[in-house]
All heavy atoms as an XYZ file, in Angstrom:
866
protein
N      -6.433    -23.239     -8.611
C      -7.053    -22.400     -7.595
C      -5.990    -21.649     -6.804
O      -4.894    -22.155     -6.589
C      -7.896    -23.253     -6.628
C      -9.191    -23.752     -7.213
C     -10.206    -22.646     -7.364
O     -10.105    -21.606     -6.741
N     -11.183    -22.852     -8.243
N      -6.363    -20.441     -6.434
C      -5.473    -19.593     -5.641
C      -6.251    -19.106     -4.438
O      -7.405    -18.712     -4.552
C      -4.974    -18.393     -6.471
C      -4.198    -17.418     -5.597
C      -4.104    -18.879     -7.627
N      -5.612    -19.141     -3.299
C      -6.217    -18.607     -2.082
C      -5.432    -17.378     -1.639
O      -4.200    -17.390     -1.628
C      -6.211    -19.656     -0.962
C      -7.072    -20.872     -1.239
C      -6.423    -21.850     -2.203
O      -5.247    -22.146     -2.105
N      -7.213    -22.351     -3.156
N      -6.159    -16.351     -1.298
C      -5.558    -15.104     -0.827
C      -6.105    -14.807      0.557
O      -7.323    -14.693      0.732
C      -5.887    -13.949     -1.775
C      -5.467    -14.132     -3.234
C      -5.992    -12.981     -4.083
C      -3.958    -14.223     -3.356
N      -5.224    -14.671      1.520
C      -5.638    -14.403      2.895
C      -5.055    -13.069      3.332
O      -3.841    -12.898      3.374
C      -5.174    -15.522      3.846
C      -5.594    -15.202      5.272
C      -5.757    -16.865      3.399
N      -5.959    -12.136      3.637
C      -5.548    -10.799      4.022
C      -5.529    -10.653      5.534
O      -6.283    -11.315      6.250
C      -6.508     -9.768      3.432
C      -6.597     -9.808      1.927
C      -8.022     -9.665      1.442
O      -8.934     -9.971      2.226
O      -8.216     -9.242      0.277
N      -4.713     -9.735      5.990
C      -4.688     -9.389      7.405
C      -4.148     -7.982      7.551
O      -3.565     -7.432      6.618
C      -3.821    -10.377      8.197
O      -2.489    -10.369      7.729
N      -4.370     -7.395      8.724
C      -3.763     -6.118      9.034
C      -4.678     -4.920      9.024
O      -4.245     -3.813      9.320
N      -5.934     -5.101      8.694
C      -6.834     -3.967      8.722
C      -7.161     -3.562     10.148
O      -6.703     -4.169     11.113
N      -7.947     -2.523     10.277
C      -8.338     -2.066     11.598
C      -8.642     -0.590     11.621
O      -8.921      0.023     10.595
N      -8.553     -0.039     12.811
C      -8.853      1.370     13.033
C      -7.564      2.155     13.210
O      -6.671      1.728     13.957
C      -9.728      1.527     14.276
C     -10.050      2.946     14.734
C     -10.905      3.658     13.692
C     -10.766      2.911     16.090
N      -7.463      3.275     12.529
C      -6.318      4.158     12.669
C      -6.799      5.590     12.754
O      -7.859      5.939     12.210
C      -5.351      3.990     11.496
N      -6.030      6.411     13.408
C      -6.345      7.831     13.471
C      -5.819      8.531     12.223
O      -4.872      8.042     11.582
C      -5.716      8.455     14.718
C      -6.334      7.979     16.013
C      -5.833      8.770     17.208
O      -4.764      9.387     17.158
N      -6.587      8.755     18.288
N      -6.402      9.648     11.858
C      -5.844     10.411     10.742
C      -4.374     10.718     10.990
O      -3.984     11.101     12.100
C      -6.690     11.689     10.746
C      -7.995     11.262     11.336
C      -7.648     10.247     12.378
N      -3.569     10.508      9.943
C      -2.136     10.671     10.069
C      -1.412      9.423     10.518
O      -0.172      9.390     10.506
N      -2.159      8.408     10.901
C      -1.563      7.168     11.374
C      -1.193      6.230     10.250
O      -1.273      6.577      9.062
N      -0.783      5.032     10.640
C      -0.307      4.035      9.681
C      -0.920      2.674      9.959
O      -1.259      2.352     11.102
C       1.218      3.910      9.758
O       1.867      5.115      9.438
N      -1.047      1.902      8.907
C      -1.423      0.496      8.981
C      -0.660     -0.251      7.908
O      -0.286      0.343      6.881
C      -2.926      0.303      8.753
C      -3.892      0.719      9.858
C      -5.326      0.615      9.340
C      -3.723     -0.136     11.096
N      -0.452     -1.543      8.125
C       0.141     -2.375      7.095
C      -0.747     -3.578      6.835
O      -1.077     -4.328      7.759
C       1.555     -2.851      7.474
C       2.249     -3.526      6.312
C       3.671     -3.940      6.615
N       3.742     -5.204      7.337
C       4.787     -6.021      7.303
N       5.844     -5.706      6.565
N       4.800     -7.133      7.998
N      -1.129     -3.735      5.589
C      -1.918     -4.883      5.170
C      -1.006     -5.954      4.583
O      -0.006     -5.642      3.932
C      -2.955     -4.472      4.116
C      -3.888     -3.332      4.483
C      -4.880     -3.095      3.334
C      -4.614     -3.596      5.772
N      -1.383     -7.195      4.826
C      -0.650     -8.331      4.265
C      -1.606     -9.210      3.484
O      -2.774     -9.338      3.852
C      -0.001     -9.161      5.369
O       0.907     -8.402      6.129
N      -1.091     -9.829      2.437
C      -1.875    -10.757      1.636
C      -0.997    -11.961      1.308
O      -0.034    -11.830      0.547
C      -2.369    -10.104      0.356
S      -3.205    -11.246     -0.777
N      -1.343    -13.090      1.889
C      -0.581    -14.315      1.651
C      -1.286    -15.149      0.589
O      -2.471    -15.457      0.719
C      -0.443    -15.104      2.943
N      -0.547    -15.509     -0.445
C      -1.101    -16.293     -1.547
C      -0.645    -17.740     -1.446
O       0.497    -18.026     -1.091
C      -0.658    -15.708     -2.881
N      -1.552    -18.637     -1.779
C      -1.212    -20.060     -1.807
C      -1.972    -20.728     -2.945
O      -2.919    -20.166     -3.484
C      -1.551    -20.730     -0.476
O      -2.925    -20.633     -0.210
N      -1.535    -21.910     -3.315
C      -2.167    -22.617     -4.415
C      -1.340    -22.508     -5.685
O      -0.119    -22.442     -5.633
N      -2.014    -22.430     -6.813
C      -1.345    -22.400     -8.124
C      -0.933    -20.982     -8.480
O      -1.559    -20.316     -9.304
C      -2.282    -22.974     -9.190
O      -2.672    -24.289     -8.873
N       0.137    -20.525     -7.861
C       0.540    -19.120     -7.970
C       1.654    -18.892     -8.963
O       2.136    -17.778     -9.111
C       0.958    -18.569     -6.593
C       2.162    -19.353     -6.063
C      -0.209    -18.616     -5.621
C       2.731    -18.785     -4.784
N       2.056    -19.919     -9.719
C       3.246    -19.816    -10.554
C       3.075    -18.832    -11.701
O       4.044    -18.256    -12.174
C       3.614    -21.195    -11.106
C       3.796    -22.232    -10.043
C       2.856    -23.237     -9.874
C       4.877    -22.201     -9.192
C       3.003    -24.188     -8.879
C       5.039    -23.148     -8.205
C       4.096    -24.135     -8.047
N       1.845    -18.626    -12.152
C       1.639    -17.791    -13.336
C       0.964    -16.466    -13.018
O       0.316    -15.881    -13.888
C       0.788    -18.564    -14.359
O       1.453    -19.747    -14.754
N       1.125    -16.008    -11.799
C       0.535    -14.716    -11.447
C       1.237    -13.612    -12.234
O       2.458    -13.512    -12.237
C       0.643    -14.441     -9.947
C      -0.288    -15.378     -9.167
C       0.280    -12.996     -9.641
C      -0.223    -15.197     -7.666
N       0.470    -12.782    -12.911
C       1.036    -11.644    -13.651
C       1.260    -10.439    -12.745
O       2.226     -9.692    -12.915
C       0.115    -11.246    -14.793
C       0.150    -12.245    -15.925
O       1.081    -13.034    -16.047
N      -0.873    -12.227    -16.761
N       0.355    -10.242    -11.822
C       0.467     -9.098    -10.929
C      -0.389     -9.345     -9.702
O      -1.353    -10.113     -9.747
C       0.006     -7.815    -11.616
N      -0.023     -8.692     -8.615
C      -0.854     -8.692     -7.418
C      -1.072     -7.252     -7.002
O      -0.253     -6.375     -7.296
C      -0.205     -9.486     -6.294
C      -0.143    -10.971     -6.567
S       0.378    -11.930     -5.139
C      -1.042    -11.732     -4.051
N      -2.194     -7.033     -6.346
C      -2.485     -5.666     -5.982
C      -3.526     -5.558     -4.893
O      -4.034     -6.570     -4.393
N      -3.791     -4.334     -4.552
C      -4.803     -4.003     -3.553
C      -5.839     -3.084     -4.179
O      -5.493     -2.114     -4.856
C      -4.150     -3.300     -2.358
C      -3.284     -4.210     -1.552
C      -1.940     -4.392     -1.685
C      -3.704     -5.063     -0.488
N      -1.489     -5.313     -0.771
C      -2.559     -5.731     -0.015
C      -4.927     -5.324      0.131
C      -2.603     -6.651      1.027
C      -4.978     -6.225      1.165
C      -3.829     -6.889      1.609
N      -7.074     -3.422     -3.945
C      -8.207     -2.603     -4.357
C      -8.951     -2.212     -3.093
O      -8.796     -2.822     -2.041
C      -9.140     -3.390     -5.274
C      -8.608     -3.617     -6.667
C      -7.494     -4.423     -6.895
C      -9.226     -3.047     -7.775
C      -7.011     -4.635     -8.177
C      -8.757     -3.258     -9.070
C      -7.648     -4.055     -9.249
O      -7.175     -4.261    -10.522
N      -9.791     -1.201     -3.214
C     -10.626     -0.821     -2.079
C     -11.995     -0.391     -2.562
O     -12.164      0.065     -3.688
C      -9.974      0.301     -1.261
C      -9.869      1.638     -1.971
C      -9.088      2.635     -1.114
N      -8.935      3.935     -1.774
C      -8.187      4.922     -1.317
N      -7.509      4.769     -0.173
N      -8.107      6.061     -1.973
N     -12.950     -0.559     -1.669
C     -14.319     -0.146     -1.970
C     -14.919      0.497     -0.740
O     -15.050     -0.133      0.305
C     -15.160     -1.336     -2.416
C     -16.533     -0.951     -2.921
C     -17.220     -2.078     -3.667
O     -16.873     -3.242     -3.520
N     -18.207     -1.730     -4.477
N     -15.261      1.757     -0.891
C     -15.924      2.501      0.172
C     -17.434      2.397     -0.031
O     -17.903      2.148     -1.153
C     -15.477      3.955      0.141
N     -18.215      2.588      1.036
C     -19.676      2.500      0.906
C     -20.202      3.438     -0.174
O     -19.845      4.618     -0.214
C     -20.162      2.917      2.294
C     -19.045      2.569      3.210
C     -17.800      2.831      2.425
N     -21.003      2.902     -1.058
C     -21.605      3.704     -2.108
C     -20.697      4.046     -3.264
O     -21.090      4.815     -4.159
N     -19.488      3.506     -3.257
C     -18.541      3.813     -4.322
C     -18.108      2.528     -5.032
O     -18.245      1.440     -4.511
C     -17.315      4.537     -3.766
C     -17.612      5.913     -3.203
C     -16.339      6.641     -2.842
C     -16.625      8.054     -2.359
N     -15.384      8.788     -2.028
N     -17.565      2.726     -6.232
C     -17.058      1.579     -6.972
C     -15.707      1.144     -6.425
O     -14.964      1.943     -5.835
C     -16.928      1.946     -8.461
C     -18.250      2.111     -9.175
C     -18.079      2.272    -10.682
O     -17.055      2.735    -11.149
N     -19.088      1.853    -11.436
N     -15.403     -0.109     -6.652
C     -14.101     -0.626     -6.255
C     -13.034      0.017     -7.135
O     -13.204      0.117     -8.350
C     -14.062     -2.153     -6.385
C     -12.843     -2.800     -5.796
C     -12.932     -4.329     -5.832
N     -14.054     -4.823     -5.022
C     -14.230     -6.104     -4.757
N     -13.388     -7.027     -5.233
N     -15.270     -6.479     -4.031
N     -11.939      0.445     -6.521
C     -10.860      1.067     -7.271
C      -9.527      0.402     -6.939
O      -9.313     -0.086     -5.822
C     -10.757      2.578     -6.964
C     -10.347      2.908     -5.552
C     -10.067      4.390     -5.341
O     -10.022      5.153     -6.325
O      -9.866      4.780     -4.172
N      -8.644      0.414     -7.928
C      -7.304     -0.101     -7.726
C      -6.524      0.901     -6.898
O      -6.514      2.087     -7.198
C      -6.608     -0.330     -9.062
C      -5.303     -1.099     -8.981
S      -3.865     -0.108     -8.498
C      -3.635      0.911     -9.955
N      -5.865      0.431     -5.859
C      -5.067      1.291     -5.000
C      -3.589      1.190     -5.367
O      -2.910      2.200     -5.544
C      -5.262      0.906     -3.523
C      -4.357      1.754     -2.632
C      -6.723      1.068     -3.121
N      -3.101     -0.030     -5.469
C      -1.685     -0.249     -5.767
C      -1.530     -1.639     -6.356
O      -2.282     -2.548     -6.011
C      -0.833     -0.116     -4.515
N      -0.545     -1.780     -7.232
C      -0.277     -3.094     -7.808
C       1.213     -3.271     -8.035
O       1.962     -2.293     -8.148
C      -1.038     -3.299     -9.119
O      -0.523     -2.447    -10.121
N       1.620     -4.529     -8.103
C       3.011     -4.862     -8.367
C       3.020     -6.046     -9.322
O       2.340     -7.042     -9.102
C       3.782     -5.157     -7.062
C       5.261     -5.408     -7.344
C       3.167     -6.316     -6.295
C       6.126     -5.352     -6.081
N       3.781     -5.909    -10.409
C       3.819     -6.967    -11.410
C       4.824     -8.049    -11.021
O       5.617     -7.885    -10.076
C       4.218     -6.397    -12.774
O       5.593     -5.992    -12.730
C       3.340     -5.215    -13.157
N       4.811     -9.122    -11.775
C       5.763    -10.203    -11.526
C       7.200     -9.722    -11.709
O       8.131    -10.272    -11.112
C       5.479    -11.380    -12.458
O       5.538    -10.967    -13.808
N       7.362     -8.671    -12.503
C       8.696     -8.103    -12.704
C       9.087     -7.065    -11.674
O      10.204     -6.554    -11.701
N       8.149     -6.747    -10.777
C       8.452     -5.803     -9.707
C       8.032     -4.362     -9.964
O       8.253     -3.492     -9.123
N       7.413     -4.097    -11.095
C       6.939     -2.737    -11.366
C       5.706     -2.436    -10.533
O       4.834     -3.292    -10.386
C       6.620     -2.577    -12.851
O       7.778     -2.785    -13.641
N       5.657     -1.223    -10.025
C       4.538     -0.834     -9.166
C       3.751      0.311     -9.781
O       4.277      1.099    -10.585
C       5.036     -0.409     -7.783
O       5.937      0.694     -7.920
C       5.744     -1.546     -7.075
N       2.501      0.400     -9.395
C       1.661      1.520     -9.806
C       0.690      1.830     -8.681
O       0.347      0.943     -7.889
C       0.913      1.216    -11.108
O       0.087      0.090    -10.942
N       0.259      3.085     -8.630
C      -0.597      3.559     -7.558
C      -1.671      4.490     -8.114
O      -1.436      5.221     -9.080
C       0.217      4.341     -6.515
C       1.310      3.552     -5.854
C       2.590      3.510     -6.403
C       1.064      2.847     -4.677
C       3.600      2.785     -5.801
C       2.072      2.122     -4.063
C       3.329      2.091     -4.631
O       4.322      1.365     -4.028
N      -2.810      4.499     -7.466
C      -3.804      5.516     -7.771
C      -3.263      6.842     -7.247
O      -2.537      6.889     -6.241
C      -5.167      5.137     -7.125
C      -5.095      5.188     -5.616
C      -6.262      6.031     -7.663
N      -3.594      7.911     -7.925
C      -3.014      9.216     -7.589
C      -3.245      9.611     -6.134
O      -2.375     10.219     -5.504
C      -3.597     10.296     -8.502
C      -3.030     10.233     -9.903
O      -2.022      9.543    -10.123
O      -3.618     10.887    -10.800
N      -4.384      9.257     -5.587
C      -4.740      9.716     -4.242
C      -3.861      9.110     -3.141
O      -3.890      9.607     -2.013
C      -6.210      9.408     -3.958
O      -6.455      8.022     -4.050
N      -3.101      8.063     -3.442
C      -2.267      7.436     -2.404
C      -0.783      7.568     -2.694
O       0.040      7.141     -1.881
C      -2.626      5.954     -2.197
C      -4.121      5.785     -1.957
C      -2.148      5.091     -3.363
N      -0.445      8.153     -3.822
C       0.975      8.292     -4.165
C       1.708      9.099     -3.102
O       1.239     10.141     -2.665
C       1.129      8.951     -5.533
C       0.780      8.040     -6.695
C       0.944      8.752     -8.032
C       0.608      7.814     -9.183
N       0.687      8.503    -10.508
N       2.856      8.577     -2.690
C       3.632      9.237     -1.654
C       3.221      8.862     -0.244
O       3.917      9.194      0.719
N       2.107      8.151     -0.108
C       1.643      7.748      1.220
C       1.628      6.224      1.378
O       1.897      5.713      2.464
C       0.238      8.281      1.478
C       0.129      9.796      1.422
C      -1.245     10.275      1.895
N      -2.342      9.803      1.057
C      -3.359      9.071      1.493
N      -3.422      8.707      2.772
N      -4.328      8.695      0.661
N       1.270      5.516      0.319
C       1.177      4.062      0.368
C       2.333      3.448     -0.409
O       2.778      3.995     -1.420
C      -0.133      3.575     -0.257
C      -1.378      3.910      0.526
C      -1.359      4.772      1.606
C      -2.583      3.333      0.159
C      -2.510      5.072      2.314
C      -3.749      3.614      0.860
C      -3.707      4.491      1.933
N       2.780      2.286      0.046
C       3.838      1.563     -0.637
C       3.481      0.076     -0.707
O       3.173     -0.522      0.330
C       5.183      1.711      0.080
O       5.515      3.106      0.203
C       6.298      1.017     -0.705
N       3.529     -0.467     -1.909
C       3.286     -1.906     -2.081
C       4.623     -2.610     -2.246
O       5.504     -2.149     -2.985
C       2.349     -2.175     -3.288
C       1.972     -3.660     -3.342
C       2.961     -1.706     -4.597
C       0.852     -3.969     -4.329
N       4.788     -3.686     -1.522
C       6.002     -4.495     -1.614
C       5.621     -5.971     -1.604
O       4.465     -6.319     -1.370
C       6.957     -4.224     -0.433
O       6.266     -4.484      0.797
C       7.450     -2.792     -0.434
N       6.611     -6.814     -1.842
C       6.326     -8.245     -1.835
C       7.511     -8.999     -1.257
O       8.654     -8.543     -1.315
C       6.048     -8.745     -3.252
C       7.249     -8.588     -4.181
C       6.953     -9.054     -5.575
N       8.125     -8.876     -6.440
C       8.184     -9.249     -7.695
N       7.127     -9.817     -8.266
N       9.280     -9.067     -8.409
N       7.187    -10.141     -0.692
C       8.201    -11.081     -0.226
C       7.972    -12.358     -1.029
O       7.039    -13.117     -0.737
C       8.052    -11.324      1.282
C       9.149    -12.210      1.839
O       9.661    -13.085      1.098
O       9.483    -12.065      3.008
N       8.801    -12.562     -2.054
C       8.591    -13.682     -2.959
C       8.695    -15.009     -2.227
O       7.921    -15.934     -2.468
C       9.593    -13.615     -4.130
C       9.314    -12.377     -4.980
C       9.527    -14.874     -4.978
C      10.298    -12.144     -6.101
N       9.619    -15.108     -1.287
C       9.815    -16.368     -0.560
C       8.583    -16.740      0.250
O       8.291    -17.924      0.448
C      11.032    -16.260      0.348
N       7.863    -15.735      0.716
C       6.670    -15.975      1.528
C       5.386    -15.878      0.719
O       4.292    -16.026      1.277
C       6.617    -14.975      2.687
C       7.740    -15.115      3.689
C       7.581    -14.119      4.827
C       8.690    -14.284      5.860
N       8.550    -13.312      6.975
N       5.509    -15.609     -0.583
C       4.316    -15.435     -1.439
C       3.347    -14.442     -0.823
O       2.131    -14.658     -0.792
C       3.605    -16.775     -1.658
C       4.475    -17.772     -2.400
O       5.218    -17.398     -3.303
N       4.383    -19.027     -2.019
N       3.898    -13.350     -0.333
C       3.094    -12.369      0.390
C       3.327    -10.974     -0.182
O       4.455    -10.610     -0.524
C       3.437    -12.385      1.881
O       3.156    -13.684      2.409
C       2.610    -11.359      2.648
N       2.248    -10.243     -0.285
C       2.297     -8.848     -0.727
C       1.825     -7.972      0.426
O       0.898     -8.339      1.165
C       1.389     -8.632     -1.958
C       1.276     -7.163     -2.293
C       1.931     -9.390     -3.149
N       2.467     -6.845      0.566
C       2.163     -5.927      1.658
C       1.730     -4.578      1.096
O       2.166     -4.163      0.026
C       3.390     -5.719      2.547
C       3.966     -7.005      3.102
C       5.027     -7.635      2.458
C       3.450     -7.569      4.260
C       5.563     -8.810      2.954
C       3.982     -8.748      4.774
C       5.038     -9.363      4.117
O       5.564    -10.521      4.613
N       0.914     -3.889      1.870
C       0.574     -2.501      1.563
C       0.821     -1.691      2.825
O       0.079     -1.800      3.796
C      -0.880     -2.362      1.103
C      -1.271     -0.955      0.670
C      -0.530     -0.577     -0.620
C      -2.781     -0.839      0.455
N       1.882     -0.908      2.796
C       2.177     -0.001      3.904
C       1.433      1.301      3.661
O       1.650      1.956      2.634
C       3.678      0.261      3.991
C       4.065      1.218      5.117
C       3.778      0.660      6.498
O       4.064     -0.507      6.777
N       3.229      1.488      7.366
N       0.580      1.648      4.581
C      -0.255      2.844      4.431
C       0.129      3.850      5.515
O      -0.067      3.584      6.709
C      -1.734      2.470      4.541
C      -2.160      1.405      3.552
S      -3.939      1.073      3.578
C      -4.100      0.346      5.208
N       0.686      4.963      5.094
C       1.083      6.033      6.016
C       0.233      7.276      5.769
O      -0.427      7.402      4.734
C       2.555      6.366      5.823
C       3.473      5.185      6.139
O       3.160      4.340      6.973
N       4.615      5.127      5.462
N       0.294      8.194      6.703
C      -0.449      9.462      6.581
C      -1.908      9.210      6.184
O      -2.438      9.842      5.275
C       0.230     10.371      5.551
O       1.578     10.626      5.907
N      -2.518      8.287      6.869
C      -3.886      7.896      6.530
C      -4.860      9.053      6.685
O      -4.711      9.907      7.578
C      -4.322      6.718      7.387
C      -3.735      5.365      6.962
C      -3.864      4.350      8.086
C      -4.408      4.864      5.702
N      -5.850      9.060      5.808
C      -6.879     10.081      5.803
C      -8.245      9.414      5.971
O      -8.411      8.244      5.605
C      -6.851     10.845      4.484
C      -5.523     11.505      4.161
C      -5.571     12.163      2.786
C      -4.238     12.816      2.444
N      -4.274     13.466      1.108
N      -9.219     10.140      6.464
C     -10.567      9.547      6.589
C     -11.087      8.993      5.268
O     -11.790      7.977      5.258
C     -11.407     10.723      7.082
C     -10.442     11.567      7.856
C      -9.157     11.472      7.098
N     -10.707      9.617      4.164
C     -11.179      9.140      2.861
C     -10.517      7.829      2.434
O     -10.892      7.254      1.410
C     -10.974     10.205      1.774
C      -9.588     10.791      1.716
C      -9.497     12.114      2.480
O     -10.043     12.203      3.602
O      -8.850     13.043      1.951
N      -9.553      7.354      3.208
C      -8.980      6.033      2.938
C      -9.834      4.914      3.528
O      -9.558      3.732      3.294
C      -7.566      5.925      3.511
C      -6.578      6.863      2.840
O      -6.638      6.995      1.599
O      -5.762      7.467      3.561
N     -10.844      5.277      4.284
C     -11.731      4.284      4.886
C     -12.440      3.484      3.805
O     -13.076      4.043      2.914
C     -12.765      4.970      5.785
O     -12.080      5.598      6.882
C     -13.773      3.968      6.321
N     -12.299      2.166      3.879
C     -12.878      1.277      2.877
C     -12.583     -0.162      3.261
O     -11.798     -0.421      4.186
C     -12.296      1.565      1.491
N     -13.202     -1.072      2.540
C     -12.788     -2.469      2.603
C     -11.694     -2.657      1.555
O     -11.889     -2.296      0.391
C     -13.958     -3.425      2.339
C     -13.470     -4.877      2.358
C     -15.058     -3.226      3.377
N     -10.583     -3.195      1.969
C      -9.443     -3.393      1.078
C      -9.374     -4.869      0.684
O      -9.428     -5.755      1.539
C      -8.154     -2.966      1.766
C      -7.994     -1.466      1.812
C      -8.818     -0.688      2.623
C      -7.037     -0.817      1.036
C      -8.692      0.697      2.654
C      -6.883      0.561      1.064
C      -7.727      1.314      1.880
O      -7.598      2.678      1.896
N      -9.231     -5.091     -0.619
C      -9.208     -6.442     -1.167
C      -7.869     -6.714     -1.842
O      -7.381     -5.892     -2.627
C     -10.316     -6.626     -2.201
C     -11.710     -6.490     -1.658
C     -12.353     -5.255     -1.648
C     -12.393     -7.600     -1.169
C     -13.636     -5.130     -1.161
C     -13.687     -7.487     -0.678
C     -14.295     -6.240     -0.678
O     -15.573     -6.130     -0.193
N      -7.328     -7.868     -1.576
C      -6.143     -8.324     -2.288
C      -6.584     -8.965     -3.600
O      -7.625     -9.636     -3.665
C      -5.389     -9.338     -1.432
S      -3.883     -9.979     -2.170
N      -5.792     -8.759     -4.639
C      -6.124     -9.271     -5.968
C      -4.910     -9.943     -6.586
O      -3.793     -9.440     -6.464
C      -6.594     -8.123     -6.853
C      -6.721     -8.513     -8.312
O      -5.775     -8.373     -9.093
N      -7.881     -9.005     -8.686
N      -5.127    -11.060     -7.254
C      -4.073    -11.733     -8.018
C      -4.556    -11.880     -9.453
O      -5.632    -12.436     -9.688
C      -3.750    -13.098     -7.427
N      -3.772    -11.370    -10.379
C      -4.159    -11.376    -11.795
C      -3.386    -12.433    -12.561
O      -2.153    -12.456    -12.538
C      -3.895    -10.003    -12.419
C      -4.830     -8.922    -11.962
C      -4.675     -7.670    -12.799
C      -5.621     -6.587    -12.344
N      -7.031     -6.989    -12.520
N      -4.158    -13.271    -13.251
C      -3.590    -14.194    -14.200
C      -3.993    -13.732    -15.596
O      -4.619    -12.689    -15.738
C      -4.112    -15.611    -13.936
C      -3.599    -16.202    -12.655
C      -4.115    -15.792    -11.433
C      -2.611    -17.167    -12.655
C      -3.650    -16.338    -10.243
C      -2.138    -17.718    -11.477
C      -2.662    -17.297    -10.275
N      -3.665    -14.504    -16.613
C      -3.977    -14.085    -17.977
C      -5.484    -13.987    -18.183
O      -5.989    -13.021    -18.758
C      -3.360    -15.058    -18.995
C      -3.800    -14.685    -20.419
C      -1.841    -15.034    -18.898
N      -6.211    -14.987    -17.732
C      -7.647    -15.048    -18.023
C      -8.537    -14.932    -16.798
O      -9.766    -14.952    -16.930
C      -7.972    -16.364    -18.744
C      -7.287    -16.503    -20.072
C      -6.328    -17.482    -20.267
C      -7.586    -15.652    -21.120
C      -5.684    -17.614    -21.479
C      -6.957    -15.787    -22.352
C      -6.004    -16.768    -22.530
N      -7.991    -14.805    -15.609
C      -8.821    -14.809    -14.415
C      -8.165    -13.999    -13.304
O      -6.935    -13.868    -13.261
C      -9.072    -16.262    -13.948
C      -7.783    -16.922    -13.507
C     -10.132    -16.325    -12.863
N      -9.011    -13.453    -12.466
C      -8.558    -12.758    -11.263
C      -9.043    -13.522    -10.040
O     -10.138    -14.100    -10.050
C      -9.147    -11.345    -11.192
C      -8.452    -10.375    -12.097
O      -7.767    -10.829    -13.026
O      -8.603     -9.155    -11.891
N      -8.244    -13.492     -8.991
C      -8.665    -14.028     -7.709
C      -8.692    -12.890     -6.691
O      -7.896    -11.945     -6.786
C      -7.719    -15.134     -7.237
C      -7.857    -16.414     -8.020
C      -7.061    -16.652     -9.135
C      -8.783    -17.383     -7.656
C      -7.173    -17.820     -9.861
C      -8.905    -18.560     -8.388
C      -8.101    -18.759     -9.491
O      -8.235    -19.923    -10.213
N      -9.607    -13.024     -5.731
C      -9.789    -11.977     -4.740
C      -9.731    -12.558     -3.337
O     -10.182    -13.682     -3.087
C     -11.142    -11.300     -4.932
C     -11.264    -10.570     -6.227
C     -11.728    -11.064     -7.410
C     -10.901     -9.212     -6.479
N     -11.677    -10.097     -8.385
C     -11.178     -8.942     -7.841
C     -10.377     -8.183     -5.687
C     -10.941     -7.706     -8.427
C     -10.154     -6.952     -6.267
C     -10.430     -6.713     -7.619
N      -9.212    -11.753     -2.417
C      -9.293    -12.097     -1.016
C     -10.664    -11.743     -0.462
O     -11.520    -11.199     -1.178
N     -10.842    -12.016      0.806
C     -12.154    -11.806      1.429
C     -12.386    -10.363      1.825
O     -13.522     -9.965      2.099
C     -12.301    -12.712      2.665
C     -11.585    -12.224      3.912
C     -10.099    -12.490      3.915
O      -9.533    -13.019      2.954
N      -9.435    -12.154      5.020
N     -11.339     -9.579      1.846
C     -11.459     -8.172      2.207
C     -11.150     -7.929      3.676
O     -11.425     -8.773      4.531
N     -10.562     -6.786      3.937
C     -10.271     -6.384      5.313
C     -10.645     -4.921      5.480
O     -10.342     -4.086      4.622
C      -8.795     -6.639      5.671
O      -8.578     -6.351      7.058
C      -7.839     -5.815      4.824
N     -11.328     -4.616      6.559
C     -11.827     -3.253      6.784
C     -10.712     -2.353      7.309
O     -10.003     -2.715      8.251
C     -12.980     -3.273      7.789
C     -13.529     -1.900      8.145
C     -14.288     -1.256      6.994
O     -15.090     -1.896      6.328
N     -14.023      0.023      6.749
N     -10.594     -1.203      6.697
C      -9.714     -0.144      7.184
C     -10.585      1.064      7.489
O     -11.305      1.551      6.612
C      -8.633      0.215      6.147
C      -7.877      1.474      6.576
C      -7.673     -0.949      5.954
N     -10.512      1.531      8.711
C     -11.287      2.698      9.134
C     -10.332      3.744      9.688
O      -9.525      3.449     10.572
C     -12.312      2.319     10.202
O     -13.193      1.315      9.690
C     -13.132      3.532     10.611
N     -10.425      4.936      9.134
C      -9.579      6.044      9.584
C     -10.486      7.082     10.220
O     -11.290      7.723      9.530
C      -8.771      6.648      8.430
C      -7.835      7.740      8.966
C      -7.981      5.576      7.699
N     -10.344      7.240     11.506
C     -11.244      8.129     12.242
C     -10.605      8.529     13.555
O      -9.853      7.762     14.162
C     -12.573      7.427     12.498
O     -13.408      8.226     13.309
N     -10.924      9.737     13.982
C     -10.445     10.199     15.277
C     -11.474      9.910     16.369
O     -11.244     10.204     17.534
C     -10.127     11.692     15.226
O     -11.259     12.426     14.793
């Protein structure tokens, strides 16, 4: 079992910044990748950013150049730095941990971008 605890969501103005954190605990030795997904009302969940066990990162096109995913291996924590936020970034953001045969999800944290 793996537990993922997210924090850092909230309200930001357009052009502002937020940083999300995801702390992993439990049987985390075989994680292939960790990432952030988001789901806006009425839309499907989409991958926002991911980082593999080897440190390779990937991003959805809409956040490239604005969001950065990093990790602190010692703390088993993954971060999503979100800059230049736009109203269309408003969504519930979920932390994800990928293993070979199963995914684990956090509870989600709301990010709202509004003036």
